[in-house]
C-alpha positions as a Markdown table, in Angstrom:
| # | Residue | x | y | z |
|---|---|---|---|---|
| 1 | Met | 3.8 | 6.1 | -7.0 |
| 2 | Gly | 4.2 | 2.1 | -6.4 |
| 3 | Val | 6.6 | -0.4 | -5.6 |
| 4 | Leu | 9.5 | 1.6 | -6.3 |
| 5 | Ser | 8.5 | 4.8 | -4.5 |
| 6 | His | 7.8 | 2.3 | -1.4 |
| 7 | Tyr | 11.2 | 1.1 | -1.8 |
| 8 | Tyr | 12.7 | 4.5 | -2.0 |
| 9 | His | 10.7 | 5.4 | 1.2 |
| 10 | Leu | 11.9 | 2.3 | 3.0 |
| 11 | Phe | 15.5 | 3.3 | 2.0 |
| 12 | Asn | 15.1 | 6.6 | 3.2 |
| 13 | Gln | 13.5 | 5.6 | 6.5 |
| 14 | Asn | 16.4 | 3.0 | 7.3 |
| 15 | Phe | 19.5 | 5.5 | 6.1 |
| 16 | Thr | 18.4 | 9.0 | 7.0 |
| 17 | Ser | 17.1 | 10.7 | 10.3 |
| 18 | Arg | 13.5 | 10.8 | 10.3 |
| 19 | His | 10.9 | 12.3 | 12.3 |
| 20 | Asp | 9.0 | 9.8 | 15.0 |
| 21 | Ser | 5.6 | 10.3 | 13.4 |
| 22 | Glu | 7.0 | 9.1 | 10.0 |
| 23 | Leu | 8.5 | 6.1 | 11.7 |
| 24 | Ser | 5.0 | 5.6 | 13.0 |
| 25 | Leu | 3.9 | 4.0 | 9.5 |
| 26 | Lys | 5.6 | 0.7 | 10.1 |
| 27 | Gly | 7.7 | 1.1 | 6.9 |
| 28 | Leu | 4.9 | 2.2 | 4.5 |
| 29 | Cys | 4.9 | 5.5 | 2.7 |
| 30 | Lys | 1.7 | 7.5 | 2.4 |
| 31 | Asp | 1.2 | 6.3 | -1.2 |
| 32 | Cys | 1.6 | 2.9 | -0.2 |
| 33 | Leu | -1.0 | 2.9 | 2.6 |
| 34 | Phe | -3.5 | 4.9 | 0.3 |
| 35 | Gly | -2.7 | 2.3 | -2.7 |
| 36 | Lys | -4.2 | -0.3 | -0.5 |
| 37 | His | -7.5 | 1.4 | 0.4 |
| 38 | Thr | -10.3 | -0.3 | -1.2 |
| 39 | Thr | -12.9 | 2.2 | -1.3 |
| 40 | Tyr | -13.1 | 6.1 | -0.8 |
| 41 | Pro | -15.8 | 7.8 | 1.2 |
| 42 | Tyr | -18.8 | 8.9 | -1.1 |
| 43 | His | -20.2 | 12.6 | -1.0 |
| 44 | Lys | -22.7 | 13.0 | 1.5 |
| 45 | Asn | -25.0 | 14.9 | -1.0 |
| 46 | Pro | -24.5 | 13.3 | -4.5 |
| 47 | Val | -25.9 | 14.7 | -7.3 |
| 48 | His | -28.2 | 12.3 | -9.4 |
| 49 | Glu | -29.8 | 12.8 | -12.8 |
| 50 | Val | -33.6 | 13.8 | -12.9 |
| 51 | Glu | -34.6 | 13.0 | -16.4 |
| 52 | Val | -33.4 | 10.9 | -19.3 |
| 53 | Leu | -30.6 | 11.5 | -21.4 |
| 54 | Glu | -29.4 | 14.2 | -18.6 |
| 55 | Trp | -25.9 | 12.4 | -18.1 |
| 56 | Val | -24.8 | 9.6 | -21.0 |
| 57 | His | -21.8 | 7.7 | -20.0 |
| 58 | Ile | -19.6 | 5.7 | -22.5 |
| 59 | Asp | -17.5 | 3.0 | -22.5 |
| 60 | Ile | -15.0 | 1.9 | -25.5 |
| 61 | Trp | -13.5 | -1.8 | -25.2 |
| 62 | Gly | -10.9 | -3.0 | -27.7 |
| 63 | Pro | -8.8 | -3.9 | -29.7 |
| 64 | Ser | -10.4 | -7.5 | -30.0 |
| 65 | Pro | -7.8 | -10.0 | -31.0 |
| 66 | Ile | -10.3 | -11.2 | -33.2 |
| 67 | Leu | -12.3 | -9.5 | -35.9 |
| 68 | Ser | -16.3 | -9.6 | -35.5 |
| 69 | Ala | -18.0 | -11.3 | -38.5 |
| 70 | Gly | -18.8 | -7.6 | -39.6 |
| 71 | Gly | -15.1 | -6.5 | -39.5 |
| 72 | Cys | -15.3 | -4.7 | -36.0 |
| 73 | Met | -12.4 | -4.6 | -33.5 |
| 74 | Tyr | -14.0 | -2.6 | -30.9 |
| 75 | Phe | -17.5 | -2.1 | -29.0 |
| 76 | Met | -19.0 | 0.6 | -27.4 |
| 77 | Val | -21.4 | 0.9 | -24.4 |
| 78 | Ile | -23.4 | 3.7 | -23.9 |
| 79 | Thr | -25.6 | 4.0 | -20.9 |
| 80 | Asp | -27.9 | 6.5 | -19.8 |
| 81 | Gly | -27.5 | 7.9 | -16.4 |
| 82 | Tyr | -31.1 | 8.0 | -15.1 |
| 83 | Ser | -32.7 | 5.1 | -16.7 |
| 84 | Ser | -29.5 | 2.7 | -16.9 |
| 85 | Tyr | -30.5 | 1.9 | -20.5 |
| 86 | Arg | -27.7 | 0.4 | -22.3 |
| 87 | Met | -26.7 | 0.5 | -25.9 |
| 88 | Val | -24.1 | -1.4 | -27.3 |
| 89 | Thr | -22.5 | -0.5 | -30.9 |
| 90 | Phe | -19.4 | -2.4 | -32.6 |
| 91 | Leu | -16.9 | -0.1 | -34.1 |
| 92 | Lys | -14.4 | -0.8 | -36.8 |
| 93 | Ser | -12.2 | 1.7 | -35.5 |
| 94 | Lys | -12.3 | 4.2 | -32.2 |
| 95 | Ser | -11.7 | 7.3 | -33.8 |
| 96 | Ala | -13.5 | 10.4 | -32.7 |
| 97 | Asp | -15.6 | 10.9 | -35.8 |
| 98 | Ile | -17.0 | 7.3 | -35.8 |
| 99 | Thr | -17.5 | 7.4 | -31.9 |
| 100 | Leu | -19.4 | 11.1 | -32.0 |
| 101 | Asn | -21.5 | 9.6 | -35.1 |
| 102 | Met | -22.7 | 6.8 | -33.0 |
| 103 | Leu | -23.3 | 9.0 | -30.3 |
| 104 | Lys | -25.4 | 11.2 | -32.1 |
| 105 | Ala | -27.4 | 8.3 | -33.9 |
| 106 | Tyr | -27.9 | 7.0 | -30.1 |
| 107 | Gln | -29.2 | 10.8 | -29.2 |
| 108 | Val | -31.9 | 10.7 | -32.0 |
| 109 | Glu | -32.9 | 7.4 | -31.5 |
| 110 | Ala | -33.7 | 8.0 | -27.8 |
| 111 | Glu | -35.2 | 11.6 | -28.4 |
| 112 | Gln | -37.3 | 9.5 | -31.2 |
| 113 | Gln | -38.6 | 6.8 | -28.5 |
| 114 | Leu | -39.1 | 10.1 | -26.0 |
| 115 | Glu | -41.1 | 11.8 | -28.4 |
| 116 | Arg | -38.6 | 14.6 | -28.4 |
| 117 | Ser | -37.2 | 16.8 | -31.3 |
């Protein structure tokens, strides 16, 4: 919720009748307390990939304030979840068509290297 919700809750705490359990938060609402957490607990039994190309992660960055030599404003990092192999590609735009074509090209290249068809 953010800073405004914190002030809203402080206002309600000071000017309305509240339960003692809510006052024990020492002026912070639950959202403010959870917002200050740095990590969340991990799952007890996480699911891991067991082969290459089972799960692929994509991250797109941009637009860059400066065009590349090839006229690209974005770059996309494709990471294989099992092997952590990364490939960086440069994109002129982040449209769905261009992104999907680059992902398909990555899949074809990776399957050729793994001798899959």
